[in-house]
PLY file of the C-alpha trace (Angstrom):
ply
format ascii 1.0
element vertex 69
property float x
property float y
property float z
element edge 68
property int vertex1
property int vertex2
end_header
107.05 96.26 98.58
108.01 92.74 99.62
108.16 89.99 97.04
104.92 88.05 96.63
102.83 90.82 98.18
99.85 92.75 96.86
98.61 95.99 98.36
95.23 95.81 100.08
93.23 99.03 100.26
92.65 100.49 103.73
89.66 99.47 105.76
87.49 101.06 108.40
85.51 98.06 109.64
86.74 95.09 111.68
85.04 92.53 109.44
86.89 93.96 106.41
90.16 93.78 108.30
89.45 90.15 109.15
88.72 89.40 105.49
91.96 91.08 104.46
94.09 89.29 107.04
92.55 85.96 106.00
94.37 86.47 102.71
97.54 85.07 104.32
95.92 81.65 103.85
95.64 82.11 100.08
98.30 80.25 98.13
99.04 81.61 94.66
100.18 79.21 91.98
102.97 80.09 89.57
100.25 80.61 86.96
98.47 83.04 89.29
101.67 85.05 89.68
102.19 85.15 85.92
98.64 86.40 85.41
99.05 89.09 88.10
102.24 90.29 86.40
100.40 90.36 83.05
97.60 92.59 84.30
99.70 94.69 86.70
103.41 94.69 85.86
105.78 95.59 88.70
107.06 98.77 87.05
103.89 99.91 85.26
103.31 102.97 87.45
104.44 106.20 85.79
104.26 109.82 86.75
103.42 111.43 90.02
100.57 111.03 92.43
99.47 114.65 92.16
99.34 117.35 89.51
102.42 119.56 89.09
100.92 122.42 91.11
100.15 120.10 94.04
103.58 118.50 93.85
105.15 121.96 94.21
103.42 122.26 97.57
104.78 118.90 98.70
108.38 119.18 97.58
109.19 122.60 98.97
108.17 124.48 95.85
110.78 123.05 93.49
108.11 121.87 91.05
110.01 118.60 90.63
107.44 116.37 88.97
109.67 113.72 87.45
108.88 111.16 90.15
112.43 111.05 91.55
111.91 111.36 95.30
0 1
1 2
2 3
3 4
4 5
5 6
6 7
7 8
8 9
9 10
10 11
11 12
12 13
13 14
14 15
15 16
16 17
17 18
18 19
19 20
20 21
21 22
22 23
23 24
24 25
25 26
26 27
27 28
28 29
29 30
30 31
31 32
32 33
33 34
34 35
35 36
36 37
37 38
38 39
39 40
40 41
41 42
42 43
43 44
44 45
45 46
46 47
47 48
48 49
49 50
50 51
51 52
52 53
53 54
54 55
55 56
56 57
57 58
58 59
59 60
60 61
61 62
62 63
63 64
64 65
65 66
66 67
67 68
């Protein structure tokens, strides 16, 4: 992910897309960025997206569930 970017969930309506794209006009202060890092650190995600059995279906059956893809 690019620096200074936050993921925005997908949308299925034009008005939601317009709201999301309007976010380019939002200016975050240094304090805002500190607070975002406090509540959602860059490297806080651990584990896999799916259970081990599901991961085996995705990675060719190796059962590799250590998150190294």
